[in-house]
N, C-alpha and C positions, 0 to 999 in steps of 0.2 A: 478349631480346625479338626477335621476328622482324620485325615491321613497326610503324613509327610513322606514324600518319596525322595530318597537320598541316592545320588549317583556320583561315583568318584570318577573323575576324568584324568587321564594321564596320556597326553599326546594323541588323543583319539577324537578329533573334531567330528569326522564323518560318522563314526560309530555312535558317539554320544548324541549327536544331532538326530540320528535315525531312531535311537532309543526313545528320546524325548518326544519326537513326532509320533511314534507309535502309541504313546500315551494320549497325546492330544487328538488322535484320530477318532476318539470315542467320547461320549458324554457320560457322566456318572451321577448317581443319586446321592453323592456325598461331596463335601468340600475337601480340596486337597491342594498341596503345594509341592513344587519340585525344587529340590536344592541340589545344585551341582557343586561339588568340592573339587577344585583343581589342585592336584597333588604336585605342585611346583613343576609343571610340565616343561617349562623352559622354552617352549615354542609359542606359536601364535594361536593355539587351539582355544585357550580361554577367551582371548579377545574376539576370535571368530564366533564363538558360542554366544558371547555377550551381545555382539552386534546382530546376530541372527535372531535370538529370542527376546532381546531387550528386557522389558519388565515382566515378561511371562514366567521367567525362571529366576530364582534366587541363586546367587553365586557366592562362594567362599573361596578365596585364594590362599592356599597354604604356602608359607614361605619356604618350606622344605618338604621333601618326600620322605615321610616316616612310615610309609606302608599303607596298605588297604584299610586295616583296622583303624589306624590313626586318622586317616582321611574321613572315614565314616563318622568317627567320634566327634570330629570338629562340627559336623552338622547336628548330630544327635544331642549334643550339649545345648543346642539352641532351640530345639523343637519343643512345642507344647501342644501336641496333638494326641488323639486317642490311640492312633496306630502309626507305626513307621514301616516303610517298605525299603529294604536294602536291595538295590537293583543294579546289576552289572551294566557297564556302559556298552557291552557288546550283546545286548538282548533286544528282542522285539516283543512288545506286549500285544497279545491277541485279544480279540473281542470278548467281552463279558468276564475276562479273567479277574480283573480287579474288583468289579462289582460283585461277582459271586463269592469271592473269598471274603470280601468285606461283610456281606450278609451272613456268611457262615460263621465268621468270628463273632459277630454281634449275637448270633443265636447260640453260641457255645462258649460260655464265659469261662470254662475251665481250660480252654486252649490258649496257650501262651504264644505260640508261633505256628504259622501255616505256610506251606509251600505248594506249588502247583506242578503239573507235569511239565517237564522241560525237554523240548525237542532240539536236537542238533540241526544244523543246516541241511543235512541229508535226510531229515525226517526221523532218524532213529532217536530213541530215548537217551537222554543224558543220565546215565546210571547214578550219578551223584545226587540226583534230586530226591532219592529215597534210599536211605542207608541205615544200617545199625551202627553203633559206636565201634570204632576200632579197638581190638584187644589183641593180646599176644597171639592167639590162635589164628583169627581171621586175617590179621596183619601179616602173619607168616605166609599164608597162601597168596595174599595179594602182592606183597613185596617181591616174592620169589617166583610169581607167575606159575604156581603149581596148581593144576586142575584138580578139583576135589568136589565131590557131590555130597559130602557130609554136612551135618548141621554146623560144624565148626567154620565152614567156608561160607559165612552168611553176611559178609560186609555189604554187598549190593543185593537188595531185596528183589532179585530177578524172579523169584517164585511167586511174587504178589502181582495182581493185575495192575496195569498202568493207568486205567481209566476209572478207578474207584476211589473212595475216600476212606482212609484208615489211619490209625496212630502209628507213628514210626519213632525212631530215635533221632535221626539227623537229616537236616535239609542242606541244600547247597546255598552258598553265599550269593549265588547269582540272583536268587529271588527268595527273600525272607520277609514275610509279612508278620510283624511282631506287635503284640500289645505293649504300648508304651509303659504302662505301669509295671510290666515285667522287667523291663530294663531299669526302671527306677528301683526295683527291688534287688536285682542281682548284679547290677552294674553294666557298663558298656562293653564293647569288644576289647579283648585283651591285646594291647598294643605290643606285647612281646612278639606276637606273630606279625611278620612283615607282609607276607601274602601266603595264602593257603593255611588251613588249620583253624583260623579264627571262627569259621562257621561251625565246625565240629565242637570247639571249645564252648561257644555260646550255647549251642543246643544242649550240651552236657550240663551246663549250669542251669539252664531253663528247666530241664527235667529233674535235676537234683533239688530244685526249689519246689517241686510238686506240680508243675504245669505240664499240660499235654502238648505234644508236637504232632501236627497232623499233615499228612500228604493229601492234597486235594487234586485228584487226577481227572476231574471233570473238565478242567480248563487248563490252558497251557500258555507258555511263552516259547519263543525260539531263541536259542543261545548259540551265537556264532563263536563257539568255544575256542579260546586261544587267539582270536583275531586281534585282540587288543595288546597282545604280548608276544607276537611271533618273532620279534627281533631280539628277544632276551632269553634265548634257549638255555644257555649255561646257567644264567641266574635263576631261571625257573626250576631247573633241576636241583640246584643247591637249596633254594627256598622251600621246595616241597619236602625234602628230607629233613631240613632244619625244623620245619613246622611239625613234622611227625615226632621229632626228638623232643621238642618243647611240650607237645601234647602228652606224650607218654610220660615224661618226667613229672609233669604237673599232676596228672590224674591217676597214673598206674604204677609208677616206680615204687611207691610205698607199699603197694599190695603184693609185689613180686619179690622173689629172693634176689640176693646179690648176683648169683650166677646167671639167673634169667635176665636181669637188667644188663649185665655185661654182654650177653649174647645178642640181645635186642639192639643195644647201642652199636656193637661191632657190625651187626648185619646191616644197619642203616648206613654206616660209614662205608662199608664195602660196596654196597649197591650204588650209593651216591658217586663214589670215585669211579666205579665201573661205567656208569651211565655218562659221566662227564668225559671219560676217556673215549667211549664209543662215539660220542657226539662230535669229537674232533675229526672223525673220518666221514661224517655225513656231509 
């Protein structure tokens, strides 16, 4: 098998169905399989998907929802392909995207993972598709929404063209085309992250192992960002800041002083509580 496409479903029958159909809309010069992991949805979305796609798609039913990373890992432990694609259930794959990235990865053996241009529903770029790794400085500007034109405010690579190909630090988990041997080398997604942050952590480990991560801006997908989780606003706020805490503690706390760590942790806590409080009045 050349490619295994992994999609995690959680109560999103229509979105997941549309994502899969967007893949089936085109033919490909490689063999592939689609694996849908149902993260204990508790509704009839899994049964609906099974009835709709029948034997065209493989299904894994998780007995409990342990998060996005855990759901993906259930499938990743079973695949035996050259490449894997982690694809969100609220995306639409556009023509030539998979084919061109597959060819690019075959031609560039030093690339461990590749992402594409990700467009939001309104046509704008999803800035998360090409990023640097978060650090104390750029996280400060991002978390506190302080405008800055210095090199320290470099988390989103808005200064780089959207339609070209170049090496970056971090992809979005909505679309991650990964060489399977890289996962065999560095391990799967860190299940400490429930949602958010697992993509940054994975990219960090890929680059630390000496592999390149590339943004392929020649082709794109559409990301209906947030469509699969609009009913969980408070939980999303909490999980975002919790993920940032896990990532910082795992990769940067040992590099910083005790005082810096306290300031960072306190800042995350204050912002999380503030956003949860403000959300009560929306």
